[in-house]
N, C-alpha and C positions, 0 to 999 in steps of 0.2 A: 265420648266416642269421637275420635278424629277421623272424619271421612274425606275431607278435602284439605289440601290437594291429594288426589288419589295416588296410592302406591300399588304396584303390582309385582312386588318382589317374589321371586320363586315361581311365577306364572309363565307359561309358554303361550306366546301369541303368534298368530299368523295374520299377515296383512296382504291381501291380493291387490294388484295395482301398485305394488310397493315402490316403483320408481316414478310414478306419476306425481304431480304436484301435491295432491291431497293425501294420497297413500304414503308418500315419503314423509310428509309432515307428521302423520299419525304414527308411523313406524318409529320415527325418531323420538317422538314424545313418549311412546310406550317404553322404549328402551331407556330413556332418561328416568322413567318412573319405576324402573327395576325389572321389567319383564324381559324374558329371553325372546327376542323378536325374530321371526322368520318372514322376510319380505319376498313375495312371489310376484314375478313380472315376466312377460314374454320377451322383454329386452334384456339381454345379458349385461352384467356390469362390465364395463371396459377393463381390459387387462391393466393392472397397475393403478386403477382408480379406487380410491378409498372411501367413496361416497357412502356414508352411513355404516361403514364396517365397524366402527367403534360401538354402535348401538344395536346392530342387527346383522343377521346372516342372510345373504341374498341367494335366491333360487331362481333359475330360469325355467319357467313352465308356462303353459298356455291354458287358460280357463276353458277353452274349447276342447281340450284334450284331457279326458279323464285319466289316462295312463300317466301323463306327465305330472298331474296333481298327486296321484298315488305314489309316484317316486319321491316327490317332496315329502309327503307324509311319512314314508318309510325312512327317510333320512333324519327325521326329528325324533329325538330320544325323550319320551315322556308324553303325558297327556296334554293335548291342546285344550286350554280352557278359556282362551280369548281369541275371537275371530272377527276381523274387520274385512268386509268385502267392499273394497274401495276401487276396484277396477271399473272401467267403462269405455264405451266406444260411441262416438257420435259422428256419423258421416252422411247424414241425410237432413239437410236444412229444408224440409218439405213437409207436406201433409201426407196422409195415408195414400190418397189416390195417385200422387205423383212419385211415390217411392217404388223403385224397381224391386222385384221380388228377391233378387240376389242380395241387395242391400238390406232389405227387411229381414231376411233370414239371418244374415250375419249379425245385425243389431240384436236380434232376439237371442242368438247363440251366445254372444258375449255378455250382454246386459242382464238377461234373464236366466238362460240355461247355465251360464257360468257361475252365477250365484247358487243355483240349485246344486251343481256339482261340488262347489267349494263347501257348502254347508253339509252335504252328505259325507264328504271325505274328512274335512277338518273338524266338523262338529260332532262326529260320531262318539268321541270320547266323553262328550258332555252329558250323555245319557246317564253315565255312572259317576263321572268326576265332577259334574257341574260346570258352570261357566257362563259366558255371555257372548252374544253375537251382535254385531251392528252391521246392517246392510246399508249401502249407499243408494238411496233413491234420488228423486229430483222433484222440484216443484212442477216440472213438466208432466209428472205423473199425477198431479193434483188438479192443475188447470190446463186446459188445452192451449198449446202454443203452435201456431201455424208453421213456425220455422223449426219445430222439433217434435212433431207428433209421433213418429215411429219410435223414437227414443223414449218419449213419454209413456207410450203404451207399455214398453218393456218395464219401465220403472214403476208404473202403476201395478203391474203384476208382481214385482218384487215386494211392494208394500203389502199386497194381499198374501203372498207366500210367507212373509214375515209373521203375519197373524197365525197362519197354519203351523209354522214351525214353533211358534211360542207355545201353542197347545201341545204339540208333539213332544217337546223337550221339557215341559213343566213336569214336576216342580223343581228339577235339578238345575235347569239352565234357563236363562232369559234371552229373548230375541227381540231386537228393536231395529228401527229403520230411521234414517234421517233423510229429509227432502229439502235440500238447499236451493236457493235461487242461484243465478249465474255467479260464478266465481272465476276470476281470470286464471287460466291454467293452460296447459298444452292442448287440451281438448276444446277450449273455447277461444283460442287465439284469434281465429278468423272473425269471430263476433266482436271481440274487443278491439279489433283493428278497424271497425266501422264506426266512425264518430256518431252517425245518425242512430245506429242501434244503441250505443252506449247512452246517449242523451235520452232517447225514448224509454229505454228499459229503466234507467235510474229514476226517471220522472214517474214511472208506474209503481215504484216501491215507496210505500208511505214513510218508512224510516229513512229514505233518501240515500241509501248506499247499497253497494253490492256486498256479497259475503267475502270473507277472507279465509285462507287456510287456518288461521288461528281460531276463527269461529268454529270450524269443523273439528279441529283438535279438541277444543274444550267440550263440545257436545258429545263427541265420540267417547272421550275418556270418562265423562260423567255417566253415560249409558252403560259403559263397561264396568263401572265401579259399584261398590256396595252402597254408595249414596243413592243409586237408582234401583235399590233392591226390590222395590214393589212395582217396578215398571216393566212390562213385557207386552209384546204384540203391538206396540205403539209406533206410529210414525211421527217423528218430531219435525214439523214443518219449519224450516229456517229461511224465510223469504222476506223478512222485513215488512210483513203485512200485505205482500203482493196478492195473495190468494183470498184476502178478506172480501166479503161481498161489497 
């Protein structure tokens, strides 16, 4: 039985956050592995821009808006059997007490409620057709980080929701979560622009390096594939040992 490298020929996949650094990498990889990929992002693809057009179809929709997600679902012909919730928002480099309520609410709406909406809408087919979901969490949802606690609270809830969904969708579908350490991306550009942060963070990681988009792609495609057929409800911590006691 040849399970790796994974192929997803004939499968329909949805990737939220599809224009972000990590979402775009996953969408491209799924397309190259044979899936019909629908990348969802709240940023429209610029006119005449062919970014990813060869490997996926782009949809402009907002995970905060259920109606916009339902329009995307209505435009997809066939059952969605692969879902990657790669969207995210981080705009509070603070603890809980210092986070303004409006910011807290927005972070929860995107990072937690957005995953809930996406799973309900794009994961509905999996009750009958089967499939796999990978939700993007964070090591900030595993260990407390003073510079990202509100974001971490939302991601910890995503990990818990992943367990609940794994039970609800079993035995036809599997649901898992990944919790990576910091990866240089549009969302973390401000952190990686701070040499003191980079040095301190890297020193705290036993393996001595940050994550890369390639790390995320490999883990995500593995969890979506038949090679992970007995894995569900699990959060794969990808932090280079950062969270070890």
